[in-house]
C-alpha positions as CSV (number, residue, x, y, z in Angstrom):
1,M,0.0,0.0,0.0
2,R,1.3,3.4,-1.0
3,A,1.7,6.2,1.6
4,G,-0.7,9.0,1.7
5,G,-4.0,7.1,2.1
6,S,-4.5,6.3,-1.5
7,A,-6.1,2.9,-0.8
8,P,-8.9,4.5,1.4
9,A,-9.4,7.1,-1.3
10,A,-9.7,4.5,-4.0
11,Y,-12.2,2.6,-1.8
12,A,-14.3,5.7,-1.4
13,A,-14.3,6.2,-5.1
14,A,-15.4,2.6,-5.7
15,E,-18.2,3.1,-3.2
16,L,-19.4,6.2,-5.0
17,T,-19.7,4.4,-8.3
18,R,-21.8,1.7,-6.6
19,A,-24.1,4.2,-4.9
20,P,-27.7,4.3,-6.1
21,A,-28.5,6.6,-9.0
22,G,-30.6,8.9,-6.8
23,E,-27.6,9.5,-4.4
24,R,-25.1,10.1,-7.2
25,L,-27.3,12.5,-9.3
26,P,-26.7,15.6,-7.2
27,L,-22.9,14.9,-7.3
28,I,-23.0,14.3,-11.1
29,L,-25.0,17.5,-11.6
30,Q,-22.6,19.5,-9.3
31,R,-19.6,18.2,-11.4
32,L,-21.3,19.0,-14.7
33,T,-22.1,22.5,-13.5
34,R,-18.6,23.1,-12.4
35,A,-17.3,21.9,-15.8
36,Y,-19.8,23.7,-18.1
37,G,-21.5,26.3,-16.0
38,R,-25.2,26.5,-15.0
39,P,-27.5,26.6,-18.0
40,T,-30.7,28.7,-18.3
41,H,-33.7,28.2,-20.4
42,A,-32.2,28.5,-23.9
43,R,-35.5,28.3,-25.7
44,E,-38.5,30.5,-25.0
45,G,-41.7,31.4,-26.7
46,D,-44.4,29.7,-28.7
47,P,-44.7,25.9,-28.2
48,L,-45.7,25.2,-31.8
49,D,-42.4,26.9,-32.9
50,S,-40.6,24.8,-30.4
51,L,-42.2,21.6,-31.7
52,I,-41.5,22.3,-35.3
53,A,-37.9,23.3,-34.5
54,T,-37.4,20.1,-32.5
55,V,-38.7,18.0,-35.5
56,L,-36.1,19.8,-37.7
57,S,-33.3,19.1,-35.2
58,Q,-33.7,15.3,-35.7
59,N,-30.6,13.6,-37.2
60,T,-28.7,16.8,-37.8
61,T,-26.6,19.5,-36.0
62,D,-28.0,22.4,-34.0
63,A,-26.5,24.8,-36.6
64,N,-28.2,23.1,-39.6
65,S,-31.5,22.7,-37.9
66,G,-31.4,26.4,-36.8
67,L,-30.8,27.4,-40.4
68,A,-33.6,25.2,-41.6
69,F,-36.1,26.7,-39.1
70,E,-35.0,30.2,-40.0
71,R,-35.4,29.6,-43.8
72,L,-38.8,27.9,-43.2
73,K,-40.1,31.0,-41.3
74,E,-38.7,33.3,-43.9
75,R,-40.5,31.4,-46.7
76,F,-43.7,31.0,-44.8
77,P,-44.2,33.6,-42.1
78,T,-47.2,31.7,-40.6
79,W,-47.9,28.1,-39.8
80,E,-51.1,28.4,-41.8
81,G,-48.9,29.2,-44.8
82,V,-46.8,26.1,-44.2
83,L,-49.9,23.9,-43.9
84,A,-51.3,25.3,-47.2
85,A,-48.0,24.9,-49.1
86,P,-47.0,21.8,-51.1
87,A,-44.6,19.5,-49.3
88,R,-42.0,20.0,-52.0
89,R,-41.8,23.8,-51.2
90,I,-41.4,23.0,-47.5
91,A,-38.7,20.5,-48.3
92,S,-36.9,23.1,-50.3
93,A,-37.0,25.6,-47.5
94,I,-35.8,23.2,-44.8
95,R,-33.1,21.4,-46.9
96,P,-30.2,22.7,-44.8
97,G,-31.5,20.4,-42.0
98,G,-31.5,17.3,-44.0
99,L,-34.2,14.7,-44.7
100,G,-36.3,17.5,-46.2
101,E,-38.9,15.3,-47.8
102,I,-39.5,13.2,-44.7
103,K,-39.6,16.2,-42.4
104,S,-41.8,18.3,-44.7
105,R,-44.5,15.5,-44.7
106,R,-44.2,15.1,-41.0
107,I,-44.6,18.8,-40.4
108,K,-47.7,19.0,-42.6
109,A,-49.2,16.0,-40.8
110,I,-48.6,17.7,-37.4
111,L,-50.1,21.0,-38.4
112,R,-53.1,19.3,-40.1
113,R,-53.8,17.2,-36.9
114,I,-53.6,20.3,-34.6
115,E,-55.9,22.3,-36.9
116,E,-58.4,19.4,-36.9
117,D,-58.2,19.1,-33.1
118,R,-58.2,22.7,-32.1
119,G,-59.5,24.7,-35.1
120,R,-56.4,26.8,-35.2
121,L,-52.6,26.3,-35.2
122,D,-51.8,27.1,-31.6
123,L,-50.4,24.9,-28.8
124,R,-50.3,27.4,-26.0
125,F,-53.3,25.7,-24.4
126,L,-50.9,22.9,-23.3
127,G,-49.5,25.3,-20.7
128,N,-52.8,25.0,-18.8
129,L,-52.9,21.2,-18.8
130,P,-51.4,18.8,-16.2
131,L,-48.0,17.5,-17.3
132,E,-49.1,14.0,-18.4
133,E,-52.1,15.4,-20.3
134,A,-49.9,17.8,-22.2
135,R,-47.4,15.0,-22.9
136,S,-50.1,12.7,-24.0
137,Y,-51.4,15.3,-26.5
138,L,-48.0,15.8,-27.9
139,T,-47.1,12.2,-28.3
140,G,-50.5,11.7,-30.1
141,L,-49.4,13.9,-32.9
142,P,-48.0,12.2,-36.0
143,G,-44.3,11.4,-35.6
144,V,-43.9,13.0,-32.2
145,G,-42.0,10.7,-29.8
146,P,-41.1,11.1,-26.1
147,K,-38.0,13.1,-26.7
148,T,-39.6,15.6,-29.0
149,A,-42.5,16.0,-26.6
150,A,-40.2,16.4,-23.6
151,C,-38.2,19.1,-25.4
152,V,-41.4,21.2,-26.0
153,L,-42.6,20.6,-22.4
154,L,-39.2,21.5,-20.8
155,F,-38.0,24.3,-23.0
156,S,-41.1,26.1,-24.1
157,L,-43.7,25.3,-21.5
158,H,-41.2,25.0,-18.6
159,K,-42.8,21.8,-17.3
160,P,-40.8,19.1,-15.5
161,A,-39.9,16.8,-18.4
162,F,-36.6,15.2,-19.1
163,P,-35.7,14.7,-22.8
164,V,-33.4,11.8,-23.6
165,D,-31.4,12.0,-26.8
166,T,-28.6,9.6,-28.0
167,H,-25.9,11.5,-25.9
168,V,-28.0,11.4,-22.7
169,L,-28.8,7.8,-23.3
170,R,-25.2,6.8,-23.9
171,V,-23.7,8.8,-20.9
172,S,-26.4,7.7,-18.5
173,K,-25.8,4.0,-19.3
174,R,-22.0,4.4,-18.8
175,L,-22.7,6.2,-15.5
176,G,-24.9,3.3,-14.4
177,L,-27.9,5.6,-14.0
178,I,-30.0,3.3,-16.2
179,P,-29.5,-0.4,-17.1
180,P,-27.3,-1.1,-20.3
181,G,-30.2,-2.4,-22.4
182,T,-32.6,0.5,-21.6
183,T,-34.5,1.8,-24.6
184,M,-35.0,5.5,-25.3
185,E,-38.7,5.3,-24.3
186,R,-38.0,3.4,-21.1
187,A,-35.2,5.9,-20.2
188,H,-37.7,8.8,-20.3
189,K,-39.8,7.0,-17.7
190,I,-36.8,6.2,-15.5
191,F,-35.5,9.7,-15.5
192,A,-39.0,11.1,-14.7
193,E,-38.8,9.0,-11.5
194,I,-35.3,9.7,-10.4
195,V,-34.6,13.3,-11.4
196,K,-36.1,16.2,-9.5
197,P,-37.9,18.9,-11.4
198,S,-35.4,21.5,-10.3
199,Q,-32.5,19.3,-11.7
200,M,-34.0,18.5,-15.1
201,L,-32.9,21.4,-17.3
202,A,-29.3,21.5,-16.0
203,L,-28.8,17.8,-16.0
204,H,-30.3,17.3,-19.5
205,L,-28.1,20.0,-21.0
206,G,-25.0,19.0,-19.0
207,L,-25.2,15.4,-20.1
208,I,-25.7,16.4,-23.8
209,R,-22.6,18.6,-23.6
210,H,-20.6,16.0,-21.8
211,G,-21.6,13.4,-24.4
212,R,-20.6,15.7,-27.3
213,E,-17.2,16.8,-25.8
214,V,-15.9,14.0,-23.5
215,C,-18.0,10.9,-23.2
216,L,-17.9,10.3,-27.0
217,A,-19.6,7.3,-28.6
218,R,-16.2,6.2,-29.9
219,R,-13.0,6.8,-27.9
220,P,-14.5,8.3,-24.7
221,R,-12.0,10.7,-23.1
222,C,-12.1,9.2,-19.6
223,A,-8.7,10.7,-18.7
224,I,-10.1,14.2,-18.6
225,C,-13.7,13.3,-17.5
226,A,-15.1,15.5,-14.7
227,L,-17.3,12.5,-13.7
228,S,-14.6,9.9,-13.5
229,E,-14.8,9.3,-9.7
230,L,-18.6,8.8,-10.1
231,C,-18.6,6.6,-13.2
232,P,-18.5,2.8,-13.2
233,R,-17.7,3.0,-16.9
234,V,-20.4,0.5,-17.9
235,G,-19.7,-0.8,-21.4
236,V,-16.5,1.2,-21.8
237,G,-14.2,-1.7,-21.2
238,E,-16.0,-3.8,-23.9
239,W,-15.7,-1.0,-26.4
240,R,-11.9,-0.6,-25.7
241,R,-11.3,-4.3,-26.1
242,A,-13.2,-4.3,-29.4
243,A,-11.3,-1.3,-30.7
244,A,-8.0,-3.0,-29.8
245,R,-8.7,-6.1,-32.0
């Protein structure tokens, strides 16, 4: 045993990685905040804008989806105009975001359903509904899954929802917060149970940034990870062995 108490320190670190998710979450959030700063609500305003922007963000970068949304609004200043337009014109406007033909049809289907349900293109009524009713309405729209619904609820309506994207899913599995085989849909339910409403925004954005910059899908940068003492590295060893073959 080396001098200086390294063995007890290592033991304490090992105990931390085995602690229940609920006990480690405040420490994880503290470390993420220290590394990346405390985020604030980055998206504000109209929930229908937020919904369409989130649809456009699928399978592309923030920069590309932002440009696609900007060009869509320039071409069609109102959602009524988008609904009335041919899908090919919408696809042309949102081309910077990729998958224009698929997303244009999805956007039209969403707008059509809202108009049929509500008589107008407006989702602000969701702010007056209980969380689960608002979530149920959103996930009942064509092509709207748990992540897209949670983004609208959290960022636009400021309701306690926790969106899980590929970065959050990967990082949370490696941290042992959710089981290795957890699906995206199941992960949303688990996080709704273990994350406090006051933690949701900061933890969601912190895990995304950590997944993009440190806990990469390939070659995770464990040596510089701010969460190393809290992380059991679930699945990381298997990846390293496969990469070394």
